[in-house]
N, C-alpha and C positions, 0 to 999 in steps of 0.2 A: 326611605329606604336602607339600614344601615348595611357598612361594611365594614368586616370587620379585618385589621391589616396587623399580622404581628407584623414587631419592628426585632431586626437582631442588630448587633453590636459586630463591630470588625472583625474580630477575631470568630464569632460565630460564624460569619459570610466567609469567610479564610477557609475554614475548616468544609465548609458545603462545596465551594468551589472544591477543593482539594479532592474530596468524595469524588466529582462529577468527571474529573480531569483523569481518573485514574480506572477506568471503565473498559470493560474491555468491550471489544463490539457483540452487537446484538449476538446471544447463542453462540460462541464460542469460547474457545477455554485452549491457552495455552499447552504445547504438545510439546516435550521436547524427544528427538528422534537422530540417533546419530552425532549428539551431542551439540543441534545445531534447535536452537528455540523458533517453533511456528509458534505465529497466532492464536490456529484454529486448526484443527484436524483434518477440516479438506486443504488447508493446504500442505500439512504434511501427508497424507495421501499423494498427493501430485509430486510432491517429492521420491516419494518411493515407484510411482510410476514413471518418473523422469529415469530414473536410478535404474529401472529395469530397459527404460529408451539405449544408455548407454552403455548399458551391460549388454547391449543387443548392436550397438555400431551405429542405430541410427541419428544418433547426437555425441557431440564428443564438449569439454570443460564444460561440465555442469557448474553451477555454483550457486550458494544462498545467497539472496538478500545483497545484491550487487548494487552500488548505491555511485548516483549520478549528480553529477554538478551540474544544474542547471542556472544559477547565476553564480557570478565571482563576486567574494567581498571589491569594495570599494567606496567612493563616493561621486557620486552626482555633482552637474557643473555646480552648483550652489555649496559645496560644499558637506550635504547631507552626507553621513557614513550609512549605507545596506552592508545588512552582514549575507555570506555565502550560503545561497539554500539550496539543500539536496533535494533528490528524489530515488528512495530506494524501492525494489521490486524485490518482489517476493526469489524469481529464479531468473538465472542467465545461460545460455548454452547456447555452441556451433549445432547449427542443423545441416546435417550432412547433404542432405537430399535437395537441401535449396539452398545450401554454400554462403547462408550468409548467418548472424546473429538473431536471434531471437529477447526477448526480452518477456517476459510473463508475471500476470498479476493475479492470482486465487478470489475470489469472490463469491462470499454467499449471494445466490438469487432471493430477488424479491419478487410480488407478482403486482402488476398495475390493475387498476377497477375496468377495464379493458380484457384481461385473463392473460397479457404478456409479463412475459421474463423477462426482467431488464436486471443488473449487478448491484448488487447494493453497496454503496460507496456511498462517502463522507461527502460534504459538501466540496471540499476545497482539494479533493479525488483528480475530477479530470482537469485542474487549472496545471497542478504537478504533472499531470501523465500527457498535456498537450505538451509543456514549458519541454518537458524531457524528450516526447518525438521530437520538437522542432530543435532542440541541440544536437540529437544522434538520429538524423535522418538515414543512415543507414542499418540501423537497426530495425526487426522490425517488434512490433508491439503490442501484444496480444493481454485481453481478458478471458481465464479461462472461468465460468460460472461453473459452480458447485450447489 
């Protein structure tokens, strides 16, 4: 059995890698609303809902794309440098009824083979998510599935 293998040079490989790096999440398009760029229409829709809740007085201090430091820049005991790592959520706001901060991430939905609805997330999402939850225990972290 003969297998055809296509070879590419370094430039072709780098061009292919650049194309795959710039891909948007599945079935989503960037949306600009209130001079804020959102990664999807679902995220922009949630922003509008949260603005209504803020106007009603249920939440306060709504902000989009807050950044949380989950690892500070430094060196380990062997002298190897490591960079600062951050987690960027979709929204942060103060919930008046619960009297604490809420951190939200909006995710698309996908279905398992059993028919259950689960969030459509990248492989490393839960690593960053769990690190942020451990670093900021006073905040409530929520995933909104749309």
